C-alpha positions in Angstrom: -8.0 38.5 62.3 -5.9 41.7 62.2 -3.2 41.7 59.6 0.4 42.3 60.7 0.5 45.9 59.5 -2.7 46.7 61.4 -1.3 45.1 64.5 1.9 47.2 64.2 -0.2 50.4 63.7 -2.3 49.5 66.8 0.9 48.9 68.8 2.4 52.2 67.7 -0.8 54.0 68.7 -0.7 52.4 72.2 2.9 53.3 72.7 2.2 56.9 71.7 -0.7 57.0 74.3 1.6 55.7 77.0 4.2 58.4 76.3 1.7 61.2 76.6 2.1 63.0 79.9 0.6 66.2 81.2 2.7 69.3 81.1 3.5 70.5 84.6 3.0 74.3 85.1 3.7 76.2 88.3 1.9 79.5 88.7 3.2 81.7 91.5 3.6 85.4 92.5 5.9 87.5 94.6 3.2 88.6 97.0 -0.3 87.6 97.9 -3.4 89.4 96.8 -2.5 89.8 93.1 -5.3 87.4 91.9 -3.2 84.3 91.3 -5.7 81.7 92.2 -8.5 83.5 90.3 -6.2 83.5 87.3 -5.5 79.8 87.6 -9.1 78.8 88.0 -10.3 80.8 85.0 -7.3 79.8 82.8 -8.0 76.2 83.5 -11.6 76.5 82.5 -10.6 78.3 79.3 -8.2 75.5 78.4 -10.8 72.9 79.2 -13.3 74.7 77.0 -10.7 74.6 74.2 -10.6 70.8 74.3 -7.7 70.3 76.7 -7.8 68.1 79.8 -6.8 70.1 82.8 -6.2 69.5 86.5 -5.6 72.2 89.1 -3.4 71.1 91.9 -4.0 73.6 94.8 -0.5 73.6 96.4 -1.1 76.7 98.5 -0.8 74.8 101.7 -3.1 76.1 104.4 -4.3 79.1 102.3 -5.6 77.4 99.2 -8.9 78.8 97.9 -9.3 77.5 94.4 -12.2 75.4 95.7 -13.9 78.5 97.1 -13.5 80.3 93.7 -15.2 77.3 92.0 -18.0 77.4 94.6 -17.1 74.0 96.3 -16.7 72.9 99.9 -14.4 69.9 99.5 -14.7 66.9 101.8 -11.1 65.7 101.2 -7.7 67.1 100.2 -4.1 66.1 99.5 -3.6 65.1 103.1 -6.2 62.4 102.8 -4.5 61.0 99.7 -1.2 60.8 101.6 -2.3 59.7 105.1 -5.9 58.5 105.0 -5.8 55.9 102.3 -8.1 57.9 99.9 -7.6 57.5 96.2 -6.9 60.4 93.9 -10.3 59.8 92.3 -12.0 60.1 95.7 -10.4 63.5 96.3 -10.6 65.2 92.9 -13.5 67.7 92.5 -14.9 68.0 89.0 -15.4 71.6 88.2 -16.9 73.5 85.2 -16.5 71.7 81.8 -14.8 68.8 83.6 -11.8 70.7 85.1 -10.3 68.6 87.9 -9.3 70.1 91.2 -7.2 68.6 94.0 -7.8 70.8 97.0 -4.9 72.0 99.2 -4.3 70.5 102.6 -1.6 70.2 105.2 -0.2 67.0 103.5 2.5 69.0 101.7 3.2 71.4 104.6 6.3 69.5 105.7 7.2 67.3 102.7 10.4 66.2 104.3 8.5 64.5 107.2 6.4 62.3 105.0 7.5 58.7 105.6 9.0 56.7 102.7 6.2 54.3 102.6 3.6 57.1 102.3 5.7 58.7 99.6 5.7 55.5 97.6 2.0 55.0 98.0 1.3 58.6 97.0 3.5 58.3 93.8 1.6 55.1 92.8 -1.7 56.8 93.3 -0.6 59.7 91.1 -0.5 57.3 88.1 -4.3 58.0 87.7 -3.4 61.6 86.7 -1.4 60.9 83.6 -4.3 61.1 81.1 -4.2 64.9 81.1 -2.8 67.7 79.0 -2.0 70.2 81.8 -1.5 70.0 85.5 -1.4 73.5 86.9 0.2 73.9 90.3 -1.2 76.9 92.2 1.4 77.6 94.8 1.5 80.0 97.7 2.8 83.5 97.2 6.3 84.7 98.1 9.6 83.1 98.7 9.5 79.8 100.7 11.3 76.5 100.5 8.1 74.8 99.3 7.4 77.3 96.6 11.0 77.2 95.3 10.8 73.4 95.3 7.7 73.5 93.1 9.4 76.0 90.8 12.5 73.8 90.5 10.5 70.7 89.5 8.0 72.1 87.0 8.4 72.4 83.2 6.9 75.8 82.9 7.0 78.7 85.4 4.3 81.4 85.2 4.8 84.6 87.2 1.8 86.7 87.9 2.2 90.4 88.8 0.2 93.6 88.7 1.5 97.0 87.6 1.8 98.1 91.2 5.4 98.8 92.3 5.2 96.6 95.3 3.9 93.6 93.3 6.7 94.1 90.7 9.4 94.4 93.4 8.2 91.2 95.1 8.0 89.4 91.8 11.6 90.5 91.0 12.8 89.3 94.4 11.2 85.9 93.8 13.0 85.6 90.4 16.2 86.7 92.0 15.9 83.7 94.4 15.1 81.4 91.5 18.1 82.7 89.6 20.4 82.5 92.7 19.6 78.8 93.2 19.7 78.2 89.5 16.2 76.7 89.5 15.0 78.1 86.2 16.5 80.1 83.4 13.2 81.3 81.9 9.6 82.2 82.9 6.4 83.4 81.4 4.8 86.6 82.7 1.2 87.6 83.1 0.3 91.2 84.0 -2.9 91.1 86.0 -5.3 94.0 86.7 -4.0 96.2 83.9 -6.1 99.2 82.8 -5.3 98.4 79.1 -2.8 96.6 76.9 -0.6 99.7 76.8 -0.1 99.7 80.6 0.4 96.0 80.6 3.2 96.2 77.9 4.9 99.1 79.6 4.8 97.2 82.9 6.2 94.0 81.3 8.9 95.8 79.4 10.2 97.6 82.6 10.1 94.3 84.5 11.7 92.4 81.6 14.5 94.9 81.3 15.4 94.6 85.0 15.3 90.8 85.0 17.3 90.3 81.8 19.9 92.9 82.8 20.5 91.9 86.3 19.4 88.3 86.6 20.2 87.1 83.0 16.9 85.2 82.8 14.7 84.9 79.7 11.1 86.2 80.1 8.2 85.8 77.8 5.0 87.9 77.8 2.1 85.5 78.0 -0.6 88.2 78.2 -2.6 90.5 80.4 -5.9 90.4 82.3 -7.9 93.6 82.5 -8.9 95.4 85.7 -12.6 94.6 85.7 -15.4 95.1 88.3 -16.9 91.9 87.0 -14.1 89.9 88.7 -15.1 91.2 92.1 -18.7 90.4 91.5 -17.8 86.9 90.4 -15.6 86.2 93.4 -18.3 87.3 95.8 -20.7 85.0 94.0 -18.1 82.1 94.2 -18.3 81.8 90.4 -15.4 81.9 87.9 -15.8 85.1 86.0 -15.2 83.4 82.7 -18.6 81.6 83.3 -20.5 84.4 85.0 -19.4 87.1 82.6 -18.0 85.4 79.5 -18.0 88.6 77.4 -16.3 90.9 79.8 -12.8 92.2 79.1 -11.1 89.9 81.6 -12.7 86.8 80.2 -11.6 87.7 76.7 -8.1 88.2 78.0 -8.1 84.8 79.6 -9.3 83.2 76.4 -6.4 84.9 74.5 -3.9 83.6 77.0 -5.3 80.1 76.8 -5.0 80.1 73.0 -1.5 81.6 73.2 -0.5 78.8 75.6 -2.0 76.1 73.4 -0.3 77.6 70.3 3.1 77.5 71.9 3.0 73.9 73.2 6.4 72.3 73.0 6.8 68.8 71.6 7.9 66.9 74.7 7.1 63.7 76.5 7.0 65.7 79.7 7.9 64.5 83.2 4.3 63.9 84.2 3.0 64.3 87.7 4.8 61.2 89.1 8.1 62.5 87.8 7.3 65.9 89.2 6.7 64.6 92.8 9.7 62.2 92.6 11.8 65.3 92.1 10.0 67.1 94.9 10.6 64.2 97.3 14.3 64.0 96.2 14.7 67.7 97.1 13.0 67.4 100.5 14.7 64.1 101.6 
């Protein structure tokens, strides 16, 4: 028989496991074409390789392509979980190193139109996703009600931009909307397609100065991803570049960002995916 102390230790361990919830990260950008989904897919693989349990939730309704970047043709998507009685396990695609992917679908296109009973069923099904370290929400680009809703409900907001003036202007406009509606007071920034670290830091500093001066938001530099021809070759081959070209500059950049993210994990119970979507449904009700 277990002695009393051992039983208490076992109970404490069980309680700790129950409190562990995935950290909800929303990755977005001010405009399309800046490499957001490619970043999400490769970052997720890097985190998984580092021993974390990661799920990508493709929330780019109608334009999601995370599955394509992983080389998959999904049979089901979010719509089937909500409306066609599919379980989360039936819809999730297992990618490289065990990364999970929930493909996008029209199920979240008009969140406010989802009936209450379907919302409740969906929330119950999401309980299967709590045994994770990170759930990364890959949203659509630009300013929309849905994107702002995801930003409002996440724990961490990642903004991806390139050094191009149009990309920076659109990223600033997105944060201006976030600030106006008081959705978030801070965000992490990734500079994609930079020629080198110097260009990335110059770009970030200019962006940070504008945001902190006029929007009073706190930004943190998470890292940069190099402009690399290997990225184009990997996308054409429908392979994540971190797998096809693990030693290229961009892959090393992604690995550094993953390690930086792991190193700055905050001690928090987190809201978890059910808490996240409860907040989403409250906004769109």
